[in-house]
C-alpha positions as CSV (number, residue, x, y, z in Angstrom):
1,M,8.2,-4.2,-10.6
2,L,4.7,-2.7,-10.3
3,H,3.2,-5.5,-8.3
4,R,2.4,-4.3,-4.8
5,V,4.0,-5.5,-1.6
6,C,2.5,-4.1,1.6
7,G,0.6,-1.5,-0.4
8,R,3.3,-0.1,-2.6
9,P,5.0,-1.2,-5.9
10,I,8.0,-3.5,-5.4
11,L,10.3,-1.0,-7.2
12,S,9.4,1.8,-4.8
13,Y,11.1,0.1,-1.9
14,A,14.3,-0.4,-3.9
15,L,14.1,3.3,-4.9
16,R,13.7,4.3,-1.3
17,A,16.8,2.4,-0.3
18,V,18.8,3.8,-3.2
19,K,17.7,7.4,-2.4
20,G,19.0,6.9,1.1
21,I,22.6,7.0,-0.1
22,T,22.0,10.4,-1.9
23,P,23.2,9.4,-5.4
24,D,23.9,12.0,-8.0
25,Q,21.4,10.4,-10.3
26,I,19.1,7.3,-10.6
27,L,18.5,5.6,-13.9
28,I,15.7,3.0,-14.1
29,V,15.9,0.6,-17.1
30,V,12.4,-0.2,-18.3
31,S,10.9,-2.0,-21.3
32,N,8.6,0.9,-22.2
33,C,9.4,4.5,-21.1
34,A,5.9,5.6,-22.3
35,N,4.1,3.3,-19.8
36,E,2.0,5.6,-17.5
37,A,2.3,3.0,-14.8
38,W,5.9,4.3,-14.1
39,A,4.6,7.8,-13.3
40,E,4.0,7.2,-9.6
41,L,7.7,6.2,-9.2
42,G,9.0,9.5,-10.6
43,G,10.9,12.2,-8.9
44,E,13.7,14.7,-9.4
45,L,16.5,12.2,-9.3
46,V,14.8,9.5,-11.5
47,E,15.4,9.1,-15.2
48,F,14.1,6.3,-17.4
49,V,16.2,4.4,-19.8
50,E,14.5,2.2,-22.4
51,Q,15.5,-1.4,-23.1
52,K,13.6,-2.1,-26.3
53,E,14.5,-5.8,-26.4
54,Q,14.9,-7.9,-23.3
55,L,18.2,-9.6,-24.0
56,G,19.5,-10.1,-20.5
57,T,20.8,-8.2,-17.5
58,G,24.1,-7.3,-19.2
59,H,22.2,-5.8,-22.1
60,A,20.0,-3.9,-19.7
61,V,22.9,-2.1,-18.0
62,L,24.5,-1.4,-21.4
63,Q,21.5,0.8,-22.3
64,A,22.8,3.3,-19.7
65,K,25.9,4.0,-21.7
66,G,26.4,7.7,-22.1
67,R,23.6,8.4,-19.5
68,A,25.3,7.3,-16.3
69,H,27.6,9.9,-14.8
70,G,30.0,9.9,-11.9
71,E,33.0,7.7,-11.0
72,T,31.1,4.8,-9.4
73,I,28.0,3.1,-10.6
74,L,25.7,1.1,-8.2
75,I,23.6,-1.6,-10.0
76,V,20.5,-2.7,-8.1
77,P,17.7,-5.1,-9.2
78,G,14.3,-3.5,-8.9
79,D,12.6,-6.5,-7.3
80,L,14.1,-6.2,-3.7
81,P,11.3,-4.9,-1.5
82,L,13.2,-5.6,1.8
83,L,16.3,-3.8,0.7
84,S,17.7,-1.2,3.1
85,T,20.0,1.8,2.6
86,A,22.4,0.3,5.2
87,V,23.0,-2.8,2.9
88,L,23.9,-0.5,0.0
89,Q,26.0,1.8,2.1
90,G,27.9,-1.2,3.5
91,L,28.8,-2.4,0.0
92,L,29.9,1.1,-1.2
93,T,32.1,1.5,1.9
94,R,33.8,-1.8,1.3
95,H,34.2,-1.1,-2.4
96,V,36.0,2.2,-1.6
97,A,38.0,0.8,1.3
98,H,39.4,-2.1,-0.7
99,E,40.0,0.1,-3.9
100,A,38.0,-2.5,-5.9
101,E,37.0,-1.9,-9.5
102,L,34.1,-4.3,-9.3
103,S,32.3,-5.4,-6.2
104,V,29.5,-7.9,-6.0
105,L,27.1,-8.4,-3.0
106,T,26.6,-12.1,-2.1
107,M,24.6,-14.1,0.4
108,V,24.7,-17.6,1.8
109,L,21.5,-19.7,1.5
110,E,20.8,-23.2,2.7
111,E,18.7,-23.8,-0.4
112,P,20.1,-21.6,-3.2
113,E,17.8,-23.0,-5.9
114,A,17.8,-20.7,-8.9
115,Y,20.3,-18.2,-7.7
116,G,23.7,-17.8,-9.5
117,R,26.6,-19.4,-7.6
118,L,29.7,-17.5,-6.8
119,L,32.9,-19.4,-7.4
120,R,36.1,-18.6,-5.4
121,D,39.7,-19.8,-5.8
122,G,41.8,-21.3,-3.1
123,N,42.5,-17.9,-1.6
124,K,38.8,-17.1,-1.4
125,R,39.1,-14.6,-4.2
126,P,36.0,-14.4,-6.5
127,I,36.5,-16.2,-9.9
128,K,33.2,-16.0,-11.6
129,I,29.4,-16.3,-11.2
130,V,27.6,-19.2,-12.8
131,E,23.9,-19.1,-13.3
132,A,22.0,-22.1,-11.8
133,C,20.8,-23.3,-15.2
134,D,24.4,-23.3,-16.5
135,A,26.0,-24.8,-13.4
136,T,27.5,-28.3,-13.0
137,P,26.2,-30.6,-10.2
138,E,29.3,-29.7,-8.2
139,E,28.8,-26.0,-8.7
140,L,25.1,-26.3,-7.6
141,E,26.4,-27.5,-4.2
142,I,27.8,-24.0,-3.5
143,H,25.7,-22.0,-1.1
144,E,27.2,-18.5,-1.7
145,V,25.1,-16.8,-4.3
146,N,24.7,-13.6,-6.3
147,T,22.3,-11.0,-5.1
148,G,22.4,-9.0,-8.3
149,I,23.8,-5.9,-6.6
150,Y,27.1,-4.6,-8.0
151,C,29.4,-1.6,-7.5
152,V,31.6,-0.8,-10.4
153,Q,33.9,1.9,-11.7
154,N,32.4,4.0,-14.5
155,D,35.2,3.7,-17.1
156,D,35.7,2.6,-20.7
157,F,36.5,-1.0,-19.6
158,L,33.0,-1.4,-18.1
159,W,31.2,-0.4,-21.3
160,E,33.6,-2.3,-23.5
161,S,33.1,-5.4,-21.4
162,L,29.3,-5.1,-21.5
163,A,29.4,-4.6,-25.3
164,S,31.5,-7.7,-25.8
165,L,29.3,-10.1,-23.7
166,N,28.1,-13.2,-25.6
167,T,25.0,-15.4,-25.3
168,T,26.7,-18.8,-25.1
169,N,24.5,-20.0,-22.3
170,V,21.3,-21.9,-21.7
171,Q,19.1,-18.8,-21.7
172,G,20.7,-17.2,-24.7
173,E,21.1,-13.9,-22.9
174,Y,23.8,-11.3,-22.2
175,Y,24.6,-12.0,-18.5
176,L,25.7,-9.2,-16.2
177,T,27.3,-11.9,-14.0
178,D,29.9,-12.5,-16.7
179,L,31.6,-9.2,-15.7
180,V,33.2,-11.0,-12.7
181,D,35.1,-13.4,-14.9
182,R,36.0,-10.6,-17.4
183,Y,37.4,-8.3,-14.7
184,R,39.4,-11.2,-13.1
185,V,40.9,-12.3,-16.4
186,A,41.9,-8.7,-17.1
187,G,43.7,-8.5,-13.7
188,R,41.3,-6.0,-12.3
189,H,40.4,-6.0,-8.6
190,V,37.2,-7.9,-7.9
191,L,35.6,-8.0,-4.5
192,A,32.8,-10.2,-3.1
193,V,31.0,-8.9,0.0
194,E,28.7,-11.1,1.9
195,V,25.5,-9.5,3.3
196,E,24.6,-10.4,6.9
197,D,20.8,-10.6,6.5
198,S,19.8,-12.5,3.4
199,Q,16.1,-11.4,3.7
200,R,17.2,-7.8,2.9
201,V,18.1,-8.9,-0.6
202,M,15.3,-11.3,-1.2
203,G,14.1,-11.0,-4.9
204,I,10.6,-11.6,-6.2
205,N,10.4,-14.1,-9.0
206,S,7.0,-15.6,-8.5
207,R,3.6,-15.0,-6.9
208,A,4.6,-17.2,-4.0
209,E,7.7,-15.1,-3.3
210,L,5.5,-12.0,-3.6
211,A,3.3,-13.4,-0.9
212,V,6.3,-14.2,1.3
213,A,7.7,-10.7,0.9
214,D,4.3,-9.2,1.8
215,R,4.0,-11.3,4.9
216,L,7.6,-10.3,6.0
217,M,6.9,-6.6,5.5
218,R,3.6,-6.7,7.3
219,L,5.2,-8.4,10.3
220,Q,8.0,-5.8,10.2
221,K,5.4,-3.0,10.2
222,V,3.4,-4.4,13.1
223,E,6.6,-4.9,15.1
224,E,7.4,-1.3,14.6
225,L,4.0,-0.2,15.7
226,M,4.0,-2.5,18.8
227,A,7.4,-1.0,19.8
228,A,5.8,2.4,19.5
229,G,2.9,1.5,21.9
230,V,0.2,0.0,19.7
231,T,-1.5,-3.2,20.8
232,I,-1.9,-5.7,18.0
233,V,-3.7,-8.7,19.3
234,D,-2.8,-11.1,16.5
235,P,0.0,-9.8,14.2
236,A,-0.3,-12.7,11.8
237,R,-4.0,-11.8,11.1
238,T,-3.5,-8.0,11.0
239,Y,-2.8,-6.4,7.6
240,I,-1.1,-2.9,7.9
241,E,0.5,-1.3,4.8
242,S,3.8,0.5,5.0
243,G,2.3,4.0,4.6
244,V,0.0,3.8,7.6
245,T,0.5,5.6,10.9
246,V,-1.1,4.6,14.2
247,G,-1.1,6.4,17.5
248,A,0.0,5.0,20.8
249,D,-2.4,2.9,23.0
250,T,-4.6,2.0,20.0
251,I,-5.8,-1.6,20.0
252,I,-6.1,-3.4,16.7
253,L,-8.0,-6.6,16.7
254,P,-7.7,-9.6,14.2
255,G,-8.8,-9.3,10.6
256,T,-8.2,-5.5,10.4
257,H,-6.8,-4.1,7.2
258,L,-5.2,-0.6,7.3
259,R,-4.3,0.5,3.7
260,G,-2.7,3.3,1.7
261,D,-1.8,6.4,3.7
262,S,-4.4,5.9,6.4
263,T,-3.8,7.6,9.8
264,V,-5.2,6.4,13.1
265,G,-5.0,8.5,16.3
266,E,-4.3,7.4,19.9
267,N,-6.6,5.3,22.1
268,C,-8.7,3.9,19.3
269,T,-10.1,0.3,19.0
270,L,-10.2,-1.0,15.4
271,G,-11.7,-4.3,14.4
272,P,-12.2,-7.1,14.4
273,D,-12.6,-7.5,10.6
274,T,-12.4,-3.9,9.6
275,W,-11.2,-2.4,6.3
276,I,-9.8,1.2,6.4
277,D,-8.5,2.5,3.1
278,N,-6.8,5.9,2.7
279,S,-8.8,7.3,5.6
280,S,-8.3,9.3,8.7
281,V,-9.5,8.0,12.1
282,E,-8.9,10.5,15.0
283,E,-8.3,9.7,18.6
284,G,-10.7,7.7,20.8
285,C,-12.7,6.2,18.0
286,R,-14.1,2.7,17.8
287,V,-14.6,1.0,14.3
288,W,-15.6,-2.6,14.1
289,Y,-16.8,-5.0,11.4
290,S,-16.9,-2.0,8.9
291,V,-15.5,-0.7,5.7
292,I,-14.0,2.8,5.5
293,E,-12.9,4.2,2.1
294,R,-11.3,7.7,1.7
295,A,-13.3,9.0,4.7
296,R,-12.7,10.9,7.9
297,I,-13.8,9.8,11.3
298,R,-13.4,12.5,13.9
299,A,-12.5,12.1,17.6
300,G,-14.7,10.0,19.9
301,T,-16.9,8.5,17.1
302,T,-18.2,5.0,17.0
303,V,-18.7,3.2,13.6
304,G,-20.2,-0.2,13.2
305,P,-20.8,-3.0,13.2
306,Y,-21.3,-3.5,9.5
307,A,-21.2,0.2,8.5
308,H,-19.8,1.5,5.2
309,L,-18.3,4.9,5.0
310,R,-17.7,5.7,1.3
311,P,-15.5,8.4,-0.2
312,G,-16.2,11.9,1.1
313,A,-17.8,10.7,4.3
314,D,-16.9,13.0,7.3
315,V,-18.4,12.0,10.6
316,G,-18.1,13.3,14.2
317,P,-16.8,14.2,16.6
318,D,-18.7,12.0,19.1
319,A,-21.0,10.7,16.4
320,R,-22.6,7.3,16.1
321,I,-22.8,5.4,12.8
322,G,-24.5,2.1,13.5
323,N,-25.6,-1.2,12.0
324,F,-25.8,-1.4,8.2
325,V,-25.5,2.3,7.8
326,E,-24.0,3.7,4.6
327,V,-22.6,7.3,4.4
328,K,-21.3,8.8,1.2
329,A,-20.1,12.4,0.4
330,A,-21.8,13.6,3.6
331,R,-20.8,15.6,6.7
332,V,-22.3,14.1,9.9
333,K,-21.6,16.6,12.7
334,R,-20.9,16.4,16.4
335,G,-23.1,14.0,18.4
336,A,-25.3,13.0,15.5
337,K,-26.7,9.4,15.5
338,V,-27.5,7.3,12.5
339,G,-28.3,4.1,14.2
340,H,-29.5,1.4,11.9
341,H,-30.2,0.5,8.3
342,A,-29.9,4.0,6.8
343,Y,-28.4,5.7,3.8
344,I,-27.0,9.2,4.0
345,G,-25.6,10.5,0.7
346,D,-24.7,14.0,-0.5
347,A,-25.9,15.5,2.7
348,E,-25.1,17.6,5.8
349,V,-26.4,16.3,9.1
350,G,-26.3,18.9,11.9
351,E,-25.2,18.5,15.5
352,G,-27.2,16.3,17.7
353,V,-29.5,15.0,15.0
354,N,-31.1,11.6,15.4
355,I,-31.9,9.6,12.3
356,G,-34.2,6.7,12.7
357,A,-33.8,3.2,11.2
358,G,-34.6,2.8,7.5
359,T,-34.1,6.5,6.7
360,I,-32.6,7.4,3.3
361,T,-31.7,10.5,1.5
362,C,-33.0,10.2,-2.0
363,N,-30.1,12.0,-3.7
364,Y,-30.1,10.8,-7.3
365,D,-32.8,11.5,-9.8
366,G,-31.3,9.3,-12.5
367,E,-29.2,12.0,-14.0
368,R,-27.9,14.3,-11.2
369,K,-27.0,14.1,-7.5
370,H,-28.9,16.5,-5.1
371,H,-28.1,17.7,-1.6
372,T,-29.9,17.2,1.7
373,T,-29.4,19.5,4.7
374,I,-30.6,18.5,8.1
375,G,-30.4,21.3,10.8
376,D,-29.0,20.8,14.3
377,R,-31.0,18.7,16.7
378,A,-33.6,17.7,14.2
379,F,-35.3,14.3,14.7
380,I,-36.0,12.1,11.6
381,G,-38.4,9.3,12.3
382,S,-37.9,5.7,11.1
383,N,-38.5,4.6,7.5
384,T,-38.4,8.2,6.2
385,S,-37.4,9.2,2.6
386,L,-35.9,12.7,2.2
387,V,-36.2,13.5,-1.5
388,A,-33.4,15.9,-2.4
389,P,-32.8,18.8,-2.8
390,I,-34.4,19.5,0.5
391,T,-33.7,21.2,3.8
392,I,-34.9,20.1,7.2
393,G,-34.8,23.0,9.7
394,E,-33.1,23.1,13.1
395,G,-35.1,21.2,15.7
396,A,-37.7,20.0,13.2
397,I,-39.4,16.6,13.6
398,V,-40.2,14.3,10.7
399,G,-42.8,11.6,11.5
400,A,-41.9,8.0,10.9
401,G,-42.8,6.5,7.6
402,S,-42.9,9.9,5.8
403,V,-41.9,10.8,2.3
404,I,-40.7,14.4,2.5
405,T,-40.5,16.4,-0.7
406,Q,-40.6,20.0,0.6
407,D,-38.4,21.9,3.0
408,V,-39.4,21.7,6.6
409,P,-39.1,24.9,8.7
410,P,-37.2,25.0,11.9
411,G,-39.1,23.5,14.8
412,A,-41.9,22.2,12.7
413,L,-43.5,18.7,12.6
414,A,-43.6,17.2,9.1
415,L,-45.8,14.3,8.2
416,G,-45.8,13.0,4.7
417,R,-47.8,9.7,4.7
418,A,-51.3,8.5,3.9
419,R,-53.9,8.6,6.7
420,Q,-54.5,5.4,8.5
421,V,-57.8,3.7,7.9
422,N,-59.1,0.9,10.1
423,K,-61.9,-1.3,8.7
424,Q,-63.8,-4.1,10.3
425,H,-62.6,-7.6,9.5
426,K,-65.0,-9.7,7.3
427,K,-65.5,-12.4,9.9
428,E,-66.4,-9.8,12.6
429,K,-69.0,-8.3,10.3
430,E,-70.6,-11.7,9.7
431,K,-70.6,-12.4,13.4
């Protein structure tokens, strides 16, 4: 349930659908309530119920005895990432309208494979559900199958039926599906409701199905964005997670990954082959062939190709981060340019600063990180090492090839390199 589809745990999507019907409570049956991995799925309505032994679906629901309140219980598998609130609401509405005591949601598949088959009598009334591994060859020809979603009245008969289930089946488990036969034999009203869109109740039982679900959800996401005015050149090669927002008239080129809770403004161009993870890209930016991690790119800024903005990077507006530049935990202000092959870490770069190729901020002494401050409109020559902690004053110039270890006053020229010496070549001397 904690494997991720389109950036979020599978279970989170089922929870979102369930919360949409505003239930009085939500119980999640898990194998280990102490598992910290469940923490991100919490909330005011969520309670965890522990199933210490995994003895089957019927046994799992039985663990909620005494914990589940209300007249009606909705039972939902946690592995349905495409599930919608509308599907659940439709089942509840039919359950109430037909005064059913047990309702099961079904779907019709051309290739049912491992799904349990729903058997009906001559009057189309549901008789029982047979798991595929227990079915006869004739029963396996049935195409209407169980989705695992049920609606049932919360009464003594439910809990007595669950407690009396047996394990006389191939898997040796207590099947929740056996409730259909129990209710029918007892003369209780059983209803089977067929879902219109089978993809909405697609379960995840393998890595292959996980990949299929991820692809379907990504395509659904890009279709939503395109309908809202975003241009996506190749939807099949664009990877946008469900929590991402993108402004209108932005163009997204192939190979782009937008992950987590990233936000992208209007009129941007992203990609090709760009990775943006939990970051903010404001309007009018261009980011291409680059990696952005937990960073902020302000309006009108260009990043790339082959740049890397690491956590804490904050660049722009109207800045330029160019080829093979890495920025980490640094503020690069308006109009600053870091053009090529540079490293800016733990620093503040003022407005209009120009940083030459090969420049690095030497921020780590082996034990601690130190800060570099570069004032507005300073010029840092190529192949310069700024040994932090250090401050370069406003409008200062640092000569190319310098190693700067002391503060540079505003407007000053700093040179920190050995004097050039030209010597006559040996052959010239002999000549």
